[in-house]
N, C-alpha and C positions, 0 to 999 in steps of 0.2 A: 504494499499499499504506500502510495506516494503522498507527500504533503500537498502537492498540487491537486490531487484528486479530492482530498479532504476540503481544500479551499473551494473547489468547484461545488462540492456537496453543500457546504455552508452557504455559498452564494445562492444556490437553488432554494435552499430552505428559507433564507431570508426573503427572497423575491417571491417565493411560492409560485413561480412561473418559469419554465425552462427557457422560453424565448427571451424574456426580460433578463434572466440571469446570463444567457449567452451574450446579449448585447453588453451588459455590464462587464463581462469578462473579455470582451472584444474577440469573440469567437463565433463560429457558426453553431446552430442549434443541434444538427445531427451528431457531431463529435462530442458535444457536451452530454447528450442523451446516452451515447455509447459509454462514456466514462462513468456515468452514474449507474448504468446497468452493470458494468464490470465491477464496480464497487459492491453493489448488492450481491452479485454472484460470489465475489471474494469473501464477503461476510456471511453469506448463506441465508440472508434475510431480506425482505423487502424494506426499503427505507422510506419510500414515498407511496402515498395512495394517490393514484393517477385517476383523474376523471374531471370532466368539465374544464373550466378554464384555469382553475387553481389546483395546486398540488398541496397535499397535506402530509405532514410527517407521520410516519407509522409509529405507533407506540410499541416499544419493545419490552418484553419481560426478560430482564437480565438476571442471570444467576446471582444469588446472594442479595437480591434487592428486597426480599421479604414482602409478602403481600400477595 
């Protein structure tokens, strides 16, 4: 996992929109989408709920979080 990929994810999470995040990152939308999907595959969990015009962060049940 690269710091750059985490930066991309953070920007997408803040913007809640891949297109706006891509514009803010000065990159095209398709490569950004691929990077986020690769991160999800690497972690083995979906990070975003896709649908409509906005993205939502997926709630994760992390080990040791109790609850």
